[in-house]
N, C-alpha and C positions, 0 to 999 in steps of 0.2 A: 302306188313307187313302184316295178318292176325291179324283182331282183338279179341281176346279173351277177350273182358268183355263189358260193358257199364256200362253209367255213364250219369249223370242226366246232361242236355244244362245246360248252364251259364245263370240260370235266378235264380230267387228268391234266392238270397248269404243271403241277411240281416235278410231271417225268417230261416235260416240253421246255420248262425253263433253263438254260444255263445260256447265260451269256457270254461265258469264256470260250464257245464253240464255233465255227467258222459258221456263217449263216447267221440267221436274226428272228426272233420271233414277230410273228404279226400279232396284233391285235386289233380286232375289228369292234370297231364302236358306232351305234347308230346315234346321228345325229338329228336329236327334232329343235326347227326353230320357227323364230315367227320373222318372215323378212322386213314388213312392216308391224309397229306396234301395235298398230289397229284392226289388225290384219283377224277374223271371223276364224281360221285356221291354223294351223302347222303344219309343216314342211317336216320331212324326213329325207335326211342322205348317211350313207354309208362313209366312213371315215377311216380309217389304218394308221396306227403305230405304231411303227418297225424300230425294234428294239434289238441292236446289234450291239460287241463289245466295246466300239467307242464312241456312241451315235444312238440317239433314234430320230426318225424321221416319221413327223405327222404331217396325212396330207387327203384331200380327198380320194374317195377310191372309184369316181367315176372312170375317167381315164385308161388306171390299170386294171380296172373289171373288162375294159372291152380287148384285152390283150389275144384268146382265142379269136376271136372275129378278125381282129385285125391282122394277125400273122397271115388266116383263110383270107383276106383279102388280098395282101400285100402278094401273095404267092401267085394269085389267079390274074393278079394285076404286070405282074413281074414278066408275066407267061403273054399274056395276049396284050396286053395296054400298057407297055412299059411308061409310056406319055403322063399317063394321067397319076402316076405314084404321087407325085407331087400336092395331087388334091387329095388324098386317102388323109391325113392328116385332119380336115376339114368335115369329114364324113364320120368322124368320132362325138357321140353325147361331151357335150361341154359339162365341164365341173361346174359344182353350185357356188364350190370356194376354193379359185384358181393359185390359192399360194400354199408353200409347206413349212412347215415352223422344223428346223435341225438342232437337236440339242448336245452338242461337244459334251462327255466325257473325260472325265469327275468333272473339271469344273464346271458345268451346267449354262456357258456359253450359249444363247441362242441364237439361229440363223433365221431369218425371214426372208424368202426368195418368191419370189414372181418370176415369168416367163413374158414376155413382151415380143412377140413375132421372132425377132432376135437372133434373142439369147436372155439367159437368165439373167439378171439381175436380184443383187442381194445387200442386206445389211446386218451388221453383228450388233446386239444388246445385253445387256444383263438387266435379271432384275430377280429379286428376291424376295418369298411368299413369307408373309409375315402368318403363319396356320394358325388357327386357334384348335387343339383337337378336344370334344369333347368326349363326355362320357357315353350317349347314345351308340348304341353298337343292334346291327340287325342282319340277318342274309337277304343277299341278293345272290337270286340263282343260285351256286354249288358254295358260296365263299362267304365267311364270317365277317362281318364289315365294321367298319368303324368311320364316327362320324366325325367333319371337321370344317374348318367355316374359315373363310377370307374373304376380304377387300381386293379388289380387282380391277382395274379398265372402268372405272364409274358403279360396277356392280356389286352387289353382296352374292358371295357364290356359300353352297352347301355339298360339300363333298363327303362321298365314304372310298373307304379307303380298305384295301385288305392285305395282312402280313403275309397272308399266306402264299402270295407271290413278292416275296421281296425284292420289288422295282421301284425306283422311288421317281416312276414317272405318271403321266396322265396323257390325256387329249390335248392337242393343241398347247399352250405355253404353260400350262399347269406341269408342276411337277415340286417335291420336298417332304412330300406324307413319306413315313414308313413302311408304307407298300405302294403297291400298285393303287392306279384310283381308279374304280369300279366306276362310280356312278360321279356327275359334277352337274350342279347346274344352279343359275341364277336364282336369285329370291321373286322373281318376277313371271319363273319359268318360261322366259324365251329365250334359252338355250339350252337346253340337256343333253348331255353325253350319259350313254350308258353302253357299257362293254357287253358285245354279243356271243364274241366267239374270238377262236385264236386257230392261228397256225404255222408249223414250223417252217423257216425258209430255209432250205438245204444252201444255196448260194444267193445268197444276200447282194441286189445291185439298188442304187439308188433308184434309176429309174427304170421303168419296165418296158417293153415291147413298145407298148402303145405313144408313150410319152416321148422314146426316139426315133418316133416317126416325124416329129415337129424340126422343123431347119435348124440346125444350131446347137439344141437341147441340152449338151453337155458341158454348153460356153456360159463361164458364168463370169460376170463382171460386179464388183463389189465397189461401192459405193457408200454416202453416207443416207441414214435415213431423211434426210431433208431433200435432197435429190432425188431421194426415191421417193418420196411422196408427189414430187414436182414432173416424175415421171410418168407416174400412173394414173396422176390427173388427166396429164395430155393423154396418155391411151385409153382414158375412158370416155374422153371425151370423142375420141375419131381414131378408134383402135386399127384402122386400114392404113393411116396416113402415111406408111411406109410406101405401101402398093398404089397408092395414088400417080397415074402418070406412067406408071412403068407398061402395060399393053398399050399400044395402038389402040384408036375410034376405034377402025376397021374391028378390030379383035373383039372389042367388049359386045359386039352384035352376033359374033358365032354362037351355034350350040353349044353348049358345053358340057353338061353333065345330067342327061338324059332331053326332058324339055326345057330347060335351061339355059338360059343363056350366060357368060362370062358376068355381064353388068349384074344380071339377077343373082346367080349366086355368090357375088362377093357383096351387092345389096347382104340378102339372108346372113352371110355370115357378119357381117357388122351388126346387124340387131340381134344376133345369136349373142356377140360379144357383148354389147350394151346391157343386155338383159342379166347377162352377167354381173356386174358390175351396180345392178339399179338396188341392190338389200340400202333400204332407206334405215333398218334396224340395225347396226353393226354391233359384234359380239363387244368390242371396246368402245364406251360413251366418251372416254377421255384419255 
């Protein structure tokens, strides 16, 4: 896996951590996972947890990591081919996990959000983790950590947290330990997050430049979990349904991007989107 980012090595957290100042602290978690239970090898993706004064936002880092490249391409297209700006988002590498989890402080209400072509759809939920704090301790990277376990989503999880970073948060939906979660993995080791670094964000924005290239990226539609799951299911089966019939038949055969026709381009996008939702081994089994 190519690394498209740089991060501060796990040193000096004590200087950087201050949730009361403007901005945020970004924690980089490497997620090692098996998309299929019988997969011979694991896959890896970098994810981020942005901790601000009133919330945290966890998401796949794939699209935000392309900000610099996206800015260069945007400026070039704006100057030379402004009509092509609309397809720039489709040139970006797709995230492995397309959703984001927001935790609202201090009540820790959680928001599950996903972008479906025309807007962000989200639902709110609450979950209390019944952690069992264990006596085992060990050092992970530069941090003294303590062991804890919990059952969640049909899996048994083993976590290591550090009180040296007094933030009761962690990757994905996990939170509620006396310090930041440094590592957490399920008993079968099909999903494992490990803290790899951090950086201070002086001006925290929930959406990166690359993310904002997508149409209506800041538009948010609140819904129930039941309605959301129905919408998600339809999107998985036909991710470009809203675009069908938009383009005239003669336009579909025209050269569009290099040697591709518009039809080829849309077919390629559909394959990529379906692949993004092809995980047969979800984080939560129930």
